[in-house]
Every structure is written in structure tokens, then in C-alpha cells.
C-alpha positions as CSV (number, residue, x, y, z in Angstrom):
1,M,-12.9,-9.5,-6.7
2,K,-16.2,-10.2,-5.1
3,S,-16.5,-9.3,-1.5
4,P,-18.1,-11.6,1.1
5,A,-21.7,-10.9,1.8
6,H,-21.0,-10.3,5.5
7,L,-17.9,-8.6,6.7
8,N,-16.5,-8.8,10.3
9,T,-16.9,-5.4,12.0
10,S,-15.7,-6.1,15.5
11,G,-12.5,-7.4,16.9
12,R,-10.3,-9.9,15.1
13,K,-11.9,-12.3,12.7
14,R,-12.7,-15.7,14.3
15,N,-10.2,-17.4,12.1
16,A,-7.6,-14.6,12.1
17,Q,-4.9,-17.2,12.3
18,E,-5.7,-17.8,8.6
19,A,-5.4,-14.1,7.7
20,G,-2.2,-13.4,5.9
21,Q,-1.7,-17.0,4.6
22,I,-0.7,-17.0,1.0
23,H,-2.6,-19.4,-1.3
24,K,-0.9,-20.4,-4.5
25,K,-3.1,-21.5,-7.4
26,S,-2.0,-23.6,-10.4
27,R,-0.4,-22.3,-13.5
28,A,-3.6,-23.2,-15.3
29,E,-5.2,-20.4,-13.2
30,N,-2.7,-17.8,-14.5
31,S,-0.4,-18.3,-11.5
32,V,-2.6,-16.1,-9.3
33,Q,-1.6,-16.2,-5.6
34,T,-3.8,-14.6,-3.0
35,V,-3.8,-13.7,0.7
36,T,-6.8,-13.9,3.0
37,L,-7.6,-10.6,4.6
38,N,-9.2,-10.4,8.1
39,S,-12.4,-9.3,6.4
40,G,-12.6,-12.6,4.6
41,Q,-11.7,-11.2,1.2
42,E,-9.0,-12.7,-1.1
43,M,-6.4,-10.2,-2.2
44,P,-3.7,-10.9,-4.9
45,T,-0.3,-11.2,-3.3
46,V,1.3,-9.4,-6.2
47,Q,-0.6,-6.4,-7.6
48,F,0.3,-3.8,-10.2
49,G,1.3,-0.4,-8.8
50,T,0.6,2.8,-10.7
51,Y,2.4,5.4,-8.6
52,K,3.7,8.3,-10.9
53,M,2.0,6.8,-13.9
54,K,0.0,9.4,-15.8
55,G,-2.3,9.8,-18.8
56,E,-2.1,7.5,-21.8
57,D,1.1,6.0,-20.5
58,C,-0.8,4.8,-17.4
59,F,-3.7,3.6,-19.5
60,K,-1.5,1.5,-21.8
61,A,0.6,0.1,-18.9
62,V,-2.5,-1.0,-17.0
63,V,-4.0,-2.6,-20.1
64,T,-0.8,-4.5,-20.6
65,A,-0.5,-5.5,-17.0
66,L,-4.0,-7.0,-17.0
67,R,-3.4,-8.9,-20.2
68,V,-0.2,-10.5,-18.9
69,G,-2.0,-11.7,-15.8
70,Y,-2.2,-9.1,-13.0
71,T,-5.5,-9.3,-11.2
72,G,-4.9,-6.5,-8.6
73,L,-4.5,-2.8,-9.2
74,D,-3.2,-0.1,-6.8
75,T,-4.1,3.5,-7.4
76,A,-4.9,6.6,-5.3
77,T,-6.7,9.9,-5.5
78,V,-3.4,11.9,-5.5
79,Y,-1.9,9.8,-8.3
80,D,-4.4,11.5,-10.7
81,N,-4.8,8.3,-12.7
82,E,-7.9,6.6,-11.4
83,K,-9.8,7.5,-14.6
84,E,-7.0,5.9,-16.8
85,V,-7.0,2.8,-14.5
86,G,-10.8,2.5,-15.0
87,R,-10.6,2.9,-18.8
88,A,-7.9,0.3,-18.9
89,V,-10.1,-2.2,-17.0
90,V,-12.8,-1.8,-19.6
91,E,-10.3,-2.0,-22.5
92,S,-8.7,-5.1,-21.2
93,G,-11.9,-7.1,-21.3
94,V,-11.2,-8.6,-17.9
95,D,-14.3,-9.3,-15.8
96,R,-14.5,-6.8,-13.0
97,E,-15.5,-9.6,-10.6
98,K,-12.1,-11.2,-11.2
99,L,-10.1,-8.1,-10.2
100,F,-9.1,-6.5,-6.9
101,I,-9.0,-2.7,-7.1
102,Q,-7.7,-0.6,-4.3
103,T,-7.4,3.2,-4.0
104,K,-6.5,5.7,-1.3
105,L,-8.0,8.7,0.4
106,W,-5.6,11.6,0.2
107,R,-4.7,13.5,3.4
108,S,-6.3,16.8,2.3
109,F,-9.7,15.1,2.5
110,V,-9.8,14.1,6.2
111,G,-12.1,15.9,8.5
112,P,-15.3,17.8,7.8
113,A,-16.0,20.0,4.8
114,K,-17.4,23.5,5.1
115,N,-20.9,22.1,5.0
116,G,-20.1,19.9,8.0
117,K,-20.2,16.6,6.0
118,P,-17.2,14.4,6.0
119,K,-14.9,15.1,3.1
120,C,-14.2,11.5,2.5
121,D,-17.8,10.8,1.4
122,S,-17.5,12.9,-1.8
123,E,-14.0,11.7,-2.4
124,L,-15.1,8.1,-2.4
125,R,-17.9,8.9,-4.9
126,K,-15.3,10.7,-7.1
127,S,-13.0,7.7,-7.0
128,L,-15.8,5.3,-7.9
129,K,-16.9,7.4,-10.8
130,K,-13.4,7.8,-12.2
131,L,-12.7,4.1,-11.8
132,G,-16.0,3.3,-13.4
133,V,-17.0,0.8,-10.6
134,T,-19.7,0.6,-8.0
135,M,-17.3,-0.6,-5.3
136,V,-13.5,-0.8,-4.5
137,D,-12.1,-3.9,-2.9
138,L,-9.8,-1.9,-0.6
139,W,-9.9,1.8,0.5
140,L,-6.9,3.0,2.3
141,M,-6.1,6.2,4.3
142,H,-3.0,7.4,2.5
143,W,-1.2,9.3,5.3
144,P,-1.6,9.6,9.1
145,G,-1.0,13.4,9.2
146,P,-2.3,16.5,7.5
147,G,0.6,17.2,5.2
148,R,1.7,20.7,4.2
149,H,1.4,23.0,1.2
150,L,4.0,21.6,-1.1
151,N,5.2,25.2,-1.9
152,Y,6.3,25.3,1.7
153,P,8.3,22.2,2.5
154,P,8.3,22.0,6.3
155,V,11.7,20.3,6.6
156,R,15.1,20.1,5.0
157,M,15.3,17.8,2.1
158,G,17.1,14.4,2.2
159,M,16.7,11.0,3.7
160,E,18.3,11.7,7.1
161,R,16.0,11.3,10.1
162,P,14.9,13.0,12.3
163,K,14.1,15.8,10.0
164,V,15.2,19.4,10.6
165,E,12.3,21.8,10.4
166,I,12.5,25.0,8.3
167,V,11.9,28.0,10.5
168,G,8.6,29.7,9.6
169,N,7.0,26.7,7.9
170,K,6.0,24.8,11.0
171,D,2.4,25.9,11.0
172,K,1.7,25.6,7.3
173,K,-0.5,22.5,7.6
174,V,-3.4,21.3,5.5
175,P,-6.1,21.4,6.8
176,L,-5.4,24.1,9.3
177,N,-7.7,22.6,11.9
178,W,-6.0,19.2,11.8
179,S,-5.5,17.2,15.0
180,P,-4.5,13.6,15.6
181,D,-8.1,12.7,16.4
182,M,-9.1,13.7,12.9
183,R,-7.5,10.6,11.4
184,L,-9.6,8.4,13.8
185,D,-12.8,10.3,13.1
186,T,-12.1,10.0,9.3
187,Y,-11.5,6.3,9.6
188,R,-14.9,6.0,11.4
189,E,-16.5,7.8,8.5
190,M,-14.7,5.6,6.0
191,A,-16.0,2.5,7.8
192,K,-19.6,3.2,7.1
193,F,-19.0,2.2,3.5
194,V,-17.6,-1.2,4.3
195,G,-19.8,-4.0,3.0
196,K,-21.3,-1.6,0.4
197,E,-19.1,0.6,-1.7
198,V,-16.0,-0.7,0.0
199,G,-14.8,-4.2,0.7
200,S,-12.1,-3.6,3.3
201,L,-10.3,-0.7,4.9
202,G,-6.5,-0.1,5.2
203,V,-4.0,2.5,6.1
204,C,-0.7,3.7,4.6
205,N,2.5,5.0,6.2
206,F,1.3,4.4,9.8
207,S,3.8,3.9,12.6
208,A,3.4,1.2,15.2
209,R,2.2,3.8,17.7
210,Q,-0.5,5.1,15.3
211,L,-1.6,1.6,14.3
212,V,-2.0,0.6,18.0
213,Q,-4.1,3.8,18.6
214,L,-6.3,2.9,15.6
215,L,-6.8,-0.7,16.7
216,E,-7.8,0.5,20.1
217,F,-10.2,3.0,18.5
218,C,-11.8,0.3,16.4
219,S,-12.3,-2.0,19.4
220,A,-13.8,0.8,21.5
221,N,-16.2,1.8,18.7
222,N,-17.1,-1.5,17.1
223,L,-15.5,-0.6,13.8
224,P,-13.9,-2.9,11.2
225,R,-10.2,-3.3,11.8
226,P,-7.8,-2.3,9.1
227,A,-7.2,-5.3,6.8
228,V,-4.0,-4.0,5.2
229,V,-1.1,-1.7,6.2
230,Q,0.7,-0.3,3.1
231,N,4.2,1.0,4.1
232,E,7.6,1.3,2.6
233,F,9.7,-1.8,2.9
234,H,13.0,-2.9,1.3
235,P,16.4,-4.2,2.5
236,L,17.4,-0.6,3.5
237,L,14.3,-0.1,5.6
238,L,13.1,-3.3,7.4
239,A,10.1,-1.8,9.3
240,K,10.4,-4.5,11.9
241,E,8.1,-3.0,14.5
242,V,5.1,-2.4,12.2
243,R,5.5,-5.7,10.4
244,A,5.6,-7.6,13.8
245,L,2.5,-5.7,14.9
246,C,0.7,-6.6,11.7
247,E,1.6,-10.3,12.1
248,R,0.3,-10.4,15.7
249,E,-2.9,-8.6,14.8
250,G,-3.8,-10.6,11.6
251,I,-3.2,-7.6,9.3
252,V,-1.6,-8.0,5.9
253,F,1.5,-5.9,5.4
254,Q,1.7,-4.5,1.8
255,A,5.1,-3.2,0.8
256,Y,5.7,-0.3,-1.5
257,A,9.0,0.8,-2.9
258,S,10.2,-2.8,-2.9
259,L,12.9,-2.0,-5.4
260,G,14.1,0.9,-3.3
261,A,13.3,3.7,-5.7
262,G,16.0,5.1,-7.9
263,S,17.5,7.4,-5.3
264,L,18.5,4.4,-3.1
265,G,20.3,2.5,-5.8
266,L,19.2,-0.9,-4.6
267,L,19.1,-2.5,-8.0
268,D,22.8,-1.6,-8.4
269,N,23.7,-2.7,-4.9
270,P,26.6,-5.3,-5.1
271,V,24.9,-7.6,-2.6
272,V,21.7,-7.6,-4.6
273,R,23.6,-8.0,-7.9
274,N,25.6,-10.9,-6.6
275,I,22.6,-12.8,-5.3
276,A,20.8,-12.2,-8.6
277,S,23.7,-13.6,-10.5
278,K,24.0,-16.6,-8.3
279,V,20.3,-17.5,-8.4
280,G,19.9,-16.7,-12.1
281,V,17.2,-14.1,-11.8
282,S,17.0,-10.3,-12.1
283,E,17.8,-7.9,-9.3
284,A,14.1,-6.9,-9.2
285,Q,13.1,-10.5,-8.7
286,V,15.6,-10.9,-5.9
287,L,14.1,-7.9,-4.0
288,L,10.5,-9.0,-4.6
289,R,11.2,-12.6,-3.6
290,W,12.9,-11.3,-0.4
291,G,9.8,-9.3,0.4
292,L,7.6,-12.3,-0.3
293,Q,9.7,-14.5,2.1
294,H,9.3,-11.8,4.7
295,G,5.5,-12.4,4.5
296,C,4.7,-9.2,2.5
297,T,2.3,-8.6,-0.4
298,L,3.8,-6.5,-3.2
299,L,3.1,-3.7,-5.6
300,P,5.7,-3.7,-8.4
301,K,5.3,-1.4,-11.3
302,S,6.8,-1.1,-14.8
303,A,5.8,0.4,-18.1
304,K,7.6,-2.5,-19.9
305,E,5.7,-5.7,-20.6
306,E,8.7,-8.0,-20.1
307,R,9.4,-6.5,-16.7
308,M,5.8,-6.8,-15.8
309,K,6.1,-10.5,-16.5
310,T,9.3,-11.1,-14.6
311,N,8.0,-9.1,-11.6
312,R,5.3,-11.7,-11.2
313,D,7.6,-14.6,-11.9
314,I,8.9,-15.0,-8.3
315,W,7.3,-18.3,-7.2
316,D,9.6,-20.9,-8.7
317,F,12.8,-20.0,-6.8
318,K,13.6,-19.4,-3.1
319,L,16.4,-17.4,-1.4
320,G,18.4,-19.3,1.1
321,K,18.9,-18.3,4.8
322,E,22.3,-16.8,4.0
323,E,21.0,-14.7,1.1
324,M,18.1,-13.5,3.2
325,E,20.5,-12.5,6.0
326,E,22.8,-10.7,3.5
327,L,19.9,-8.6,2.3
328,D,18.6,-8.0,5.8
329,S,22.1,-6.7,6.8
330,L,21.7,-3.8,4.4
331,D,19.2,-2.1,6.7
332,R,20.2,1.5,7.5
333,S,17.1,2.8,9.0
334,K,16.8,4.4,12.4
335,E,14.6,2.9,15.1
336,G,11.0,3.5,14.4
337,Q,11.6,5.0,10.9
338,N,9.0,4.0,8.4
339,T,9.9,6.1,5.3
340,M,13.1,6.5,3.3
341,A,12.6,6.7,-0.4
342,G,9.4,8.6,-0.2
343,W,8.2,11.8,1.5
344,L,11.5,13.5,1.4
345,R,9.7,16.9,1.9
346,E,7.9,15.7,5.0
347,Q,8.5,14.6,8.6
348,D,8.6,10.9,9.1
349,P,4.9,9.9,9.5
350,D,5.3,9.1,13.2
351,Y,5.7,12.8,13.8
352,Y,2.0,13.3,13.5
């Protein structure tokens, strides 16, 4: 989607009260709904996610998704599928100007390279080349910390929080010279591309503490504020603190793992199933509509065309107050927790 000619680069956008408002278009316009970012861009409320999709399977799925009406695509450097996403855009025949494409900078590419230049610069060029585009509509920092060598998981597996560190693996970080300031410095470097190769900036997996720190950094350095925060969100993990902060600051909250991921069993949860039966929709539609009514934008994914269609078909029904409260009551997260289904080999992001 075309970016505005001039993007806000300091403080909150003058009409920030409009940021985050969902605008529904007519069925004649392919039932495309958008949300206004604090940069002035329009972002599709429901985009097609590509996490864990690889190779030809990814290519075929994205082509199908575009042909059934998705106008937003979410990918990432670490997904190793940007090239397939780019090929699919060409194959679909959909005008690039009508699409919203977002990708993410992986955590290994924060900070300076050996030559002293920011690693993110070359990573953006690589992403643009793989996607076959001259700009991405949204570029997100994928993780607030350095991560670890995956051959050396730093913590005990499982969804329990706080994590228990494995003795001897504490210092196996990537990069070795990482510090909390590095994510701020990297964000500053990412910001120089806004208005050119990048439409807006965002972050993923940030805690409320880390987001406040980033917002203060942006204000102090006259940098564009993050337009989107992409975090895990579903009835088992309500992410209340981060969502409330986003709402106050005019930042769009984008939910991932809306269906809970297989390990959480949300699609088979009796509460979800009962509501789906009562409303006459699928369990996935219940969970996606629940997220929508909480003011979130969404990233459903499926390799099956029929599910792609039903995952978008969430505008003609509404969950009642009692149904919303039933789903909210499933929350089992600890205070401040912002991951559950993902990152089982990591500390919760707020650790960094």
C-alpha cells in the first residue's frame, strides 16, 4: 500500500486519536478493513501470516491468500520465506500498490558489523531484494533481546514462567557484546529508512517496560514512534499491560498466535467450542472475532483455501458481553508475561 509522502517523525501524530480506528469498506471492495497507523498509513486489519511456511508450500499458500482477498502479508528474515512471498506477489497479479507488506529484522542483526556499519542496513537490502520490492510498508524489530545459540537452550523447556536457567548456558548470547542499549541504537538506525525504503516501524515481543523505554528514546531523539507492536495474544494470554499502553499511545496492537498454537489446545477448548456452536461459526472465527473486539489486528494463517476464507469472514457476527467474558476468564498468564505459545527455549522477553 502506498505510504504518505510525509511521515510524522516526532511525538504522537496530531490526530493520534484516530490511530487504531478500524475502517470497514464495502463488500464491493473485497471486504477490506483497515486501521490507521500513527504514521498516517492504512494497514489491513486482517493480514495473512506466513510463520513456519517454507518453500513451494509457502509460495502456493500466499498466491491463494492473495487471490481470495488478503491484502496484507506478514513475513520475517528468520522465516526464510521472503523470496517465496515475493514470487507469490508477482504470480498473483495483484498490484503491489494495493498490498501491505511487512517483514522483521531478526535479533542476530542488531548492533554494528565488523566493519562498524549497522547490521540492519544490509539486512533490509536483503529483505527488499528477496521480496522483489523497493519498499516495505512496515519493518519490525523481531525481538527485544539478543537471543542465544539454539544448540544451547538457556532455560528449561515448557510454558512455565519465570524460566529456570540451565547452568553453564547463561552467557551463550548472540551477539556476545549485546546490551539493552543496542536495541535502542538499532531502532535509531532502522528509523533512517522511514519515508524511503520503509513506511513505518514496529516492534515485536516487547514488554510494557521495554516499550516505555523505546517511546522515551524516540521522544528524546526526535525519532518516529513505533506504529505497531506485534505480540502474542489469545484468551490464555491477555497481555493487558502492553495492550493498554498501546491504546494510550496511539500504537496498533497486532496479535500473533491468535488461535493459541497447537500446544495450547485452544481450538479444542470446551468454552471456545461451545461459543462456536452457539454462534454458528468455527472455533477459529470465534478466537479471531474475540481478538478483533479487543481492538487487535490479526495475522491468521492456513495452507487451506477454505480456512483462509473463513479466517477473513469475521465481520458479520459479534460476540456478546457474556461470551467475551467467558473467553477472557481463560487467562492463565502471570503478571507481565507476554509469551506462552512461542519462545519455549527462551526467557520471557522482559528478561532482556
